[in-house]
C-alpha positions as CSV (number, residue, x, y, z in Angstrom):
1,X,163.2,119.9,13.6
2,X,165.2,118.5,16.5
3,X,168.5,119.5,14.8
4,X,167.2,123.1,14.4
5,X,166.1,123.2,18.1
6,X,169.6,122.0,19.1
7,X,171.3,124.6,17.0
8,X,168.9,127.3,18.4
9,X,169.9,126.2,21.9
10,X,173.6,126.3,21.0
11,X,173.2,129.8,19.6
12,X,171.3,131.0,22.7
13,X,174.1,129.6,25.0
14,X,176.8,131.1,22.8
15,X,175.1,134.5,22.9
16,X,174.8,134.2,26.7
17,X,178.5,133.5,26.9
18,X,179.4,136.4,24.5
19,X,177.2,138.7,26.6
20,X,178.9,137.6,29.9
21,X,182.4,138.1,28.3
22,X,181.3,141.5,27.0
23,X,180.2,142.5,30.5
24,X,183.4,141.4,32.1
25,X,185.4,143.2,29.4
26,X,183.4,146.4,30.0
27,X,184.0,146.1,33.8
28,X,187.7,145.6,33.2
29,X,187.9,148.5,30.9
30,X,186.2,150.7,33.5
31,X,188.8,149.6,36.1
32,X,191.7,150.3,33.8
33,X,190.2,153.7,33.0
34,X,189.8,154.6,36.7
35,X,193.4,153.4,37.4
36,X,194.7,155.5,34.5
37,X,192.9,158.6,35.9
38,X,194.4,158.0,39.3
39,X,197.9,157.7,37.7
40,X,197.3,160.9,35.7
41,X,196.4,162.7,38.9
42,X,199.5,161.4,40.7
43,X,201.7,162.5,37.8
44,X,200.1,165.9,37.8
45,X,200.7,166.2,41.6
46,X,204.3,165.1,41.1
47,X,204.7,167.7,38.4
48,X,203.4,170.4,40.7
49,X,205.7,169.2,43.5
50,X,208.7,169.3,41.1
51,X,207.7,172.8,40.1
52,X,207.5,173.9,43.8
53,X,210.9,172.2,44.5
54,X,212.4,174.1,41.6
55,X,211.2,177.4,43.0
56,X,212.6,176.5,46.4
57,X,216.0,175.6,44.9
58,X,216.1,178.9,43.0
59,X,215.3,180.9,46.1
60,X,217.9,178.9,48.1
61,X,220.5,179.5,45.4
62,X,219.8,183.2,45.5
63,X,220.0,183.3,49.3
64,X,223.4,181.5,49.3
65,X,224.8,184.0,46.7
66,X,224.5,186.7,49.4
67,X,227.2,184.9,51.5
68,X,229.6,184.1,48.6
69,X,232.7,186.3,48.4
């Protein structure tokens, strides 16, 4: 009986460790997901800025053509 009790205690401790590791993994996954969302937002903003810059470049090019001989 003592051996069974010891094994039961080992299992309970192991399950507690597994649970703690699972919680840490879940928290880390949430942090990575939040960071990925921030990065996606930054890339979308950069894409929009590049599009705006392209429009300005096209308009500038058209304006300069007026002065070319």
